[in-house]
C-alpha positions in Angstrom: 0.1 -0.2 -0.2 2.8 2.3 1.3 4.3 1.6 -2.3 1.0 2.2 -4.0 0.9 5.7 -2.6 4.4 6.7 -3.4 4.1 5.3 -7.0 0.4 7.8 -7.2 2.7 10.9 -5.8 5.3 10.4 -7.7 3.3 10.2 -11.2 1.6 13.4 -9.8 4.7 14.9 -9.1 5.6 13.8 -12.3 2.9 15.4 -14.3 3.0 18.8 -12.2 6.8 19.2 -13.5 6.0 19.2 -16.8 5.9 22.8 -18.5 2.4 24.1 -19.3 3.4 24.7 -23.0 4.1 20.8 -23.3 1.0 20.2 -21.5 -0.8 22.3 -24.0 1.3 20.7 -27.0 -0.1 17.3 -25.8 -3.4 18.4 -25.4 -3.6 20.5 -28.8 -2.3 16.9 -30.2 -4.8 14.2 -28.6 -7.6 16.4 -29.7 -6.5 17.4 -33.0 -5.7 14.2 -34.5 -9.4 12.4 -33.4 -11.1 15.8 -35.2 -8.7 15.7 -38.8 -9.9 11.4 -38.5 -13.5 12.4 -38.2 -13.4 15.3 -40.9 -11.6 12.8 -43.0 -14.1 10.2 -42.1 -17.3 12.5 -42.7 -16.3 15.6 -45.0 -13.7 13.7 -47.2 -15.7 10.5 -47.3 -19.6 10.0 -48.7 -21.5 6.5 -47.4 -23.6 6.3 -51.0 -27.1 4.3 -50.3 -29.0 3.3 -53.5 -29.6 5.6 -55.9 -27.3 8.5 -54.5 -24.3 10.4 -55.9 -21.4 11.5 -55.4 -19.5 14.4 -57.3 -16.1 15.2 -57.1 -15.0 19.0 -56.1 -12.2 19.7 -58.6 -12.8 18.8 -62.0 -10.5 15.9 -62.1 -8.7 15.0 -65.0 -6.7 12.3 -63.8 -9.2 9.6 -62.5 -8.1 6.1 -60.7 -10.9 4.2 -59.4 -10.9 1.0 -57.5 -13.9 -1.1 -56.9 -13.0 -4.8 -56.4 -16.4 -6.2 -56.7 -18.4 -3.4 -58.5 -19.6 -3.3 -61.9 -18.9 0.2 -63.6 -20.8 1.6 -66.7 -19.1 5.0 -68.1 -21.1 7.3 -69.7 -20.4 11.5 -70.2 -20.5 13.9 -67.6 -23.0 16.5 -67.8 -20.9 19.3 -65.9 -17.6 18.2 -66.6 -16.5 16.7 -63.1 -16.5 13.1 -62.1 -20.1 11.8 -60.9 -20.7 8.7 -59.3 -24.1 7.2 -59.3 -25.2 4.0 -57.4 -27.8 1.8 -59.8 -27.8 -1.5 -57.8 -27.3 -3.1 -54.8 -28.7 -6.4 -53.4 -29.4 -5.1 -50.2 -30.9 -2.5 -48.8 -28.2 -3.2 -45.4 -25.2 -2.9 -48.0 -23.8 0.8 -48.7 -21.2 1.9 -51.2 -18.5 4.1 -49.8 -16.6 6.7 -52.0 -13.7 7.9 -50.8 -11.5 10.3 -52.9 -7.7 11.2 -52.2 -5.8 13.0 -54.7 -6.6 11.7 -58.2 -7.7 8.3 -56.5 -11.0 7.4 -55.9 -11.9 4.4 -54.1 -15.3 2.7 -53.7 -15.8 0.4 -50.9 -18.9 -1.9 -49.8 -20.1 -1.6 -46.1 -22.9 -3.9 -44.4 -24.8 -2.9 -41.8 -26.3 0.1 -39.0 -22.4 1.4 -38.8 -21.2 1.6 -42.2 -20.4 5.2 -41.9 -17.7 4.2 -40.0 -14.3 3.1 -41.7 -13.4 2.6 -45.1 -12.3 -1.3 -45.3 -14.2 -3.6 -47.3 -17.1 -5.8 -45.8 -15.7 -9.4 -45.1 -18.4 -10.4 -47.6 -18.9 -8.9 -50.7 -21.5 -9.0 -53.0 -22.4 -7.6 -56.5 -23.1 -3.9 -56.9 -23.4 -1.9 -60.1 -22.4 1.8 -59.9 -22.5 4.6 -63.1 -19.2 6.6 -63.5 -19.9 10.2 -65.6 -16.5 11.5 -67.1 -15.5 14.7 -68.7 -15.0 14.6 -72.3 -10.9 14.9 -71.8 -8.8 13.4 -69.0 -5.3 13.1 -68.7 -5.4 9.3 -67.6 -7.9 6.8 -66.4 -6.8 4.0 -64.7 -9.4 1.4 -63.5 -9.9 -1.6 -61.4 -13.2 -3.3 -61.1 -15.2 -6.5 -61.5 -16.8 -5.2 -65.1 -16.4 -2.4 -67.5 -19.0 -1.2 -69.8 -19.7 2.0 -71.6 -20.1 3.6 -74.7 -16.4 5.4 -74.5 -13.5 6.3 -73.0 -10.6 9.3 -74.1 -8.0 9.7 -72.4 -4.1 10.1 -72.9 -3.7 6.8 -70.6 -6.4 4.5 -70.0 -5.6 1.3 -68.1 -8.5 -1.4 -67.2 -8.3 -4.3 -65.2 -11.1 -6.3 -64.8 -13.0 -9.8 -64.8 -14.6 -8.4 -68.6 -14.9 -5.3 -70.6 -17.3 -4.3 -73.0 -16.4 -1.0 -73.9 -18.0 0.6 -77.5 -15.0 3.0 -78.0 -11.5 3.5 -76.8 -9.3 6.8 -77.7 -5.8 6.9 -75.7 -2.1 7.4 -76.7 -1.3 4.6 -74.4 -4.0 1.7 -73.8 -3.5 -1.4 -71.4 -6.3 -3.7 -71.2 -6.1 -6.7 -68.7 -9.3 -9.5 -68.3 -9.8 -12.3 -66.7 -12.5 -13.1 -69.0 -13.5 -11.8 -71.7 -12.5 -8.8 -74.0 -14.9 -7.0 -76.2 -13.7 -3.3 -77.9 -15.7 -2.2 -80.7 -13.9 0.8 -81.7 -9.7 1.4 -80.9 -7.8 4.9 -82.1 -4.4 4.1 -80.1 -0.8 5.4 -80.6 0.3 2.6 -78.4 -1.6 -0.4 -77.1 -1.8 -3.7 -75.2 -4.6 -5.6 -74.9 -4.3 -8.8 -72.9 -7.6 -11.2 -72.3 -7.5 -14.8 -70.5 -10.1 -16.2 -72.2 -12.0 -14.5 -75.6 -11.0 -10.7 -77.0 -13.2 -9.2 -80.3 -11.5 -6.3 -81.7 -13.2 -4.4 -84.4 -12.5 -1.2 -86.0 -8.8 -0.2 -85.2 -6.5 2.5 -86.2 -3.3 2.3 -84.9 -0.6 4.8 -84.8 2.6 2.7 -83.7 1.6 -0.4 -82.4 -0.9 -2.7 -80.8 -0.6 -6.6 -79.7 -3.8 -8.4 -78.6 -3.3 -11.9 -76.9 -5.6 -14.2 -75.2 -4.6 -17.4 -73.4 -7.6 -19.8 -73.5 -10.2 -18.4 -75.9 -11.2 -16.9 -79.2 -9.0 -14.4 -80.4 -11.3 -12.3 -82.9 -10.1 -9.2 -85.3 -12.9 -7.6 -87.3 -10.9 -4.2 -88.6 -13.4 -2.0 -90.5 -10.9 -0.5 -92.9 -7.3 -2.1 -94.5 -5.3 -1.5 -91.5 -1.6 -3.0 -93.3 0.4 -6.2 -92.2 -1.2 -8.7 -89.2 0.9 -11.1 -87.6 -0.6 -13.9 -86.2 0.9 -16.1 -83.6 -0.7 -19.2 -81.9 -0.7 -22.9 -81.5 -4.8 -23.4 -82.9 -6.2 -23.1 -85.7 -6.5 -20.1 -87.7 -9.5 -18.8 -89.8 -9.0 -15.9 -92.2 -11.6 -13.8 -94.6 -10.6 -13.6 -98.3 -9.7 -9.8 -97.7 -6.7 -10.9 -95.9 -3.8 -12.1 -97.7 -1.6 -14.4 -96.4 2.3 -13.8 -97.5 4.3 -15.9 -95.4 3.5 -18.2 -92.0 1.3 -16.7 -90.1 1.8 -13.1 -91.7 -1.4 -11.0 -93.4 -1.7 -8.1 -95.8 -5.2 -6.2 -95.4 -3.5 -3.6 -97.3 0.0 -2.4 -98.7 -0.2 0.8 -96.6 2.9 1.6 -94.1 0.7 1.5 -90.7 2.4 -0.1 -88.0 1.6 -4.0 -88.3 -0.7 -5.3 -85.8 0.4 -8.3 -83.3 -2.2 -10.7 -82.7 -1.2 -13.9 -80.2 -3.6 -16.5 -78.7 -1.2 -19.2 -76.9 -4.3 -22.1 -76.8 -7.3 -20.7 -79.1 -8.4 -20.0 -82.2 -7.8 -16.6 -83.7 -10.4 -15.5 -86.4 -9.2 -12.6 -89.2 -13.0 -11.5 -90.1 
């Protein structure tokens, strides 16, 4: 008991010996840090229930969107700002939380009555769909999602990583598309590009300034350019079927025209290649 009283007096004496300005500094630290946390939680992040929308404040030109379990549909923005709208969730208790830090927008799924607290995704995620409206001109678009669809994307740099991608039009100086399932692109305008799909890849009208590589692993690679695109190099261990407008001039080398446009590389590891 005596030792306890001596220890208590010792701690009290030590506290009283601390200079007043240090006490104020420590107090401010322990007050400001929680305040910053809650400001970041409620002011700089938003909780979206079904049908609600999010809009960035700064007319963002660089977008990095992370939504591991979300299906993303891209449309054109009406006010030149990035807008996000929840179109579908499979539970009223599940909410989509949007957090913006710099040029990165993270979308995570939260569950339960306390879903507004924290930014970590729920342990049992489900599928949801969001619509993202983008300005007419973007510097870069970097998306990681479950599925990506839309009428078109235009940016100097475009990176799409998803289970499946189905976009009607892509225009970019530097393009990279990687899918774990299928990739379907109707119109592609690029300087350089790399499209890689584990299963099927379908690429339609293409204009390439420097180089483009389309690669599949286990599915069908279908190439159907609207206009003549010069030389097409095909590398595959599967079968190749080519329409009459493709003239084979060597093993796996086809001419669609005599133009000096860059070569198109089509690589299929085990699937077949269709030149339509």
